[in-house]
C-alpha positions as CSV (number, residue, x, y, z in Angstrom):
1,M,10.7,9.4,12.7
2,F,10.6,6.4,9.8
3,T,13.1,4.3,7.8
4,I,12.5,2.9,4.4
5,R,13.7,-0.8,3.8
6,D,13.0,-3.3,2.0
7,Y,10.7,-6.0,3.0
8,Q,11.5,-9.4,4.7
9,K,9.2,-12.4,4.7
10,R,9.4,-12.4,9.3
11,D,6.9,-9.4,8.3
12,F,4.4,-10.6,5.9
13,D,2.2,-11.1,8.9
14,V,2.3,-7.7,10.2
15,L,1.6,-6.5,6.7
16,F,-1.6,-8.4,6.5
17,K,-2.9,-6.7,10.0
18,L,-1.9,-3.7,8.5
19,D,-3.8,-4.0,5.1
20,R,-6.9,-5.2,7.0
21,L,-6.7,-2.6,9.4
22,C,-6.4,0.3,6.4
23,F,-8.9,-1.2,4.3
24,E,-12.5,-2.4,4.6
25,P,-13.6,-6.0,4.0
26,G,-14.4,-6.7,0.2
27,I,-11.1,-4.4,-0.2
28,A,-8.6,-5.8,1.9
29,Y,-6.8,-8.5,0.8
30,S,-7.1,-11.6,1.9
31,R,-3.8,-13.9,3.4
32,P,-3.1,-15.7,0.1
33,E,-4.2,-12.7,-1.8
34,L,-1.7,-10.6,-0.6
35,A,1.2,-13.4,-0.1
36,S,0.7,-13.9,-4.0
37,F,1.2,-10.2,-4.9
38,I,4.2,-9.9,-2.9
39,E,6.1,-12.9,-3.6
40,Q,5.8,-12.7,-7.1
41,R,8.2,-12.7,-9.3
42,R,9.4,-9.1,-10.2
43,A,7.1,-7.8,-6.8
44,Y,8.9,-5.1,-4.7
45,T,7.6,-4.6,-1.0
46,I,8.8,-1.1,0.6
47,V,8.4,-1.3,4.0
48,A,8.3,1.8,6.4
49,E,9.4,1.1,10.3
50,W,9.4,3.3,13.5
51,T,12.9,5.0,14.0
52,D,12.3,4.9,17.5
53,D,10.4,2.1,19.7
54,P,6.5,2.4,18.7
55,P,4.0,3.3,21.5
56,A,2.2,1.3,23.5
57,D,2.2,-2.4,23.4
58,G,1.5,-2.9,19.2
59,V,-1.8,-5.0,19.6
60,E,-5.1,-5.3,21.0
61,E,-8.4,-7.0,20.4
62,D,-10.8,-5.4,17.7
63,P,-14.3,-6.9,18.2
64,D,-15.3,-4.8,15.2
65,K,-12.5,-7.2,12.9
66,K,-13.2,-10.6,14.6
67,G,-9.2,-10.8,15.9
68,P,-6.3,-8.6,16.8
69,A,-5.6,-5.1,15.4
70,L,-2.5,-3.1,15.0
71,T,-2.8,-0.6,17.4
72,H,1.2,0.6,17.1
73,P,2.9,-2.1,14.8
74,H,6.7,-1.9,14.8
75,I,5.5,-1.3,10.8
76,A,4.1,1.9,10.3
77,G,3.4,1.1,6.6
78,F,4.5,-0.5,3.5
79,L,4.0,-0.4,-0.8
80,T,4.2,-3.2,-2.9
81,F,4.5,-3.1,-6.3
82,H,5.0,-5.3,-9.9
83,F,7.8,-4.5,-12.5
84,Q,5.6,-5.3,-15.4
85,K,7.7,-6.6,-18.7
86,Q,6.5,-3.3,-20.7
87,E,8.9,-1.8,-18.4
88,Y,6.1,0.0,-16.0
89,G,5.3,-0.2,-12.1
90,H,2.1,-1.5,-11.1
91,I,1.1,-0.5,-7.2
92,I,-0.9,-3.4,-5.9
93,T,-1.3,-1.8,-2.2
94,L,-0.1,1.4,-0.1
95,D,-0.8,0.9,3.3
96,V,-0.1,3.7,6.2
97,H,-1.5,3.0,9.6
98,P,-4.0,5.5,10.6
99,D,-2.3,6.6,13.4
100,V,0.6,8.0,10.8
101,R,-1.0,9.6,8.3
102,R,-1.2,12.8,7.5
103,Q,2.9,12.7,8.4
104,R,4.2,12.4,4.8
105,L,4.6,8.7,5.7
106,G,2.8,8.0,2.0
107,T,4.9,10.6,0.3
108,Q,8.3,8.7,1.2
109,L,6.9,5.2,0.4
110,M,5.5,6.6,-3.3
111,A,9.1,8.5,-3.7
112,A,11.1,5.3,-2.4
113,A,9.0,3.2,-4.6
114,C,9.2,5.4,-8.1
115,E,13.0,5.7,-7.6
116,K,12.9,1.9,-7.6
117,M,10.7,1.8,-10.3
118,R,13.3,4.4,-12.4
119,K,16.1,2.3,-11.4
120,L,14.1,-0.9,-13.0
121,T,13.8,1.0,-16.3
122,A,10.2,1.7,-15.8
123,F,8.8,4.9,-17.5
124,M,5.5,4.9,-15.6
125,A,3.3,4.0,-12.9
126,V,-0.3,2.4,-12.7
127,L,-2.4,2.0,-9.9
128,E,-6.0,1.6,-8.9
129,V,-8.2,3.3,-6.5
130,A,-11.8,2.9,-5.3
131,V,-13.7,5.7,-6.4
132,N,-15.2,6.4,-2.8
133,N,-11.8,6.7,-1.3
134,H,-11.1,10.5,-1.8
135,S,-8.4,11.0,0.6
136,A,-6.1,8.4,-1.4
137,L,-7.7,10.3,-4.7
138,A,-6.4,13.6,-3.7
139,F,-3.2,12.0,-2.5
140,Y,-2.3,10.4,-5.7
141,E,-3.5,13.8,-7.7
142,R,-0.9,15.9,-5.9
143,H,1.8,13.3,-6.1
144,G,1.2,13.6,-10.1
145,F,-0.9,10.9,-11.0
146,K,-3.9,11.3,-13.5
147,K,-7.4,9.5,-14.0
148,V,-7.3,7.6,-17.0
149,K,-10.5,5.7,-16.7
150,V,-13.5,4.2,-14.3
151,L,-13.1,0.5,-13.9
152,E,-16.7,-0.9,-13.1
153,R,-17.3,-3.1,-10.3
154,Y,-13.5,-3.4,-9.7
155,Y,-13.2,-3.9,-5.8
156,N,-15.5,-7.2,-4.7
157,R,-17.8,-6.9,-7.8
158,D,-19.3,-3.7,-6.0
159,V,-17.4,-0.8,-6.0
160,D,-15.7,1.3,-8.9
161,A,-11.9,2.2,-9.3
162,I,-10.2,4.9,-11.2
163,F,-7.3,3.9,-13.2
164,M,-4.7,6.3,-12.5
165,T,-1.1,6.8,-14.2
166,K,1.8,9.3,-13.9
167,R,5.1,9.3,-15.8
168,L,8.1,8.4,-14.0
């Protein structure tokens, strides 16, 4: 159903729109933030595309988000991580289009990222997740991540995050 591949520069606009669709304001990245994370040295972005043509036309006007929203992009999800000099992978974001959640795409992206981290000699993966994102917390725990500590006012100086780690 999905093809996993490496990021290409032409993907950026769709990834930006997908991030804004997946996360609320204050947690979704601005265009410069996302570009900085994706284009950093030692950054890796893994993209999932529909194997077949995505349904519908892909974009429609979203009155709540002030602009176009993806309904069925060619890209169904992505994960960005940084490989740190200390030999661990820091997951920056995992975005899965709402229409394909609970179809194991997040699991496929996480598996591909962890495999790439292992090949880079990473011994651990780390991430932050909002304390009120219960589905993401459950997802990460199912995939072997352990809660380490709470980072107060991590998101937009308003929402706490939980720092999580996983041995690879």
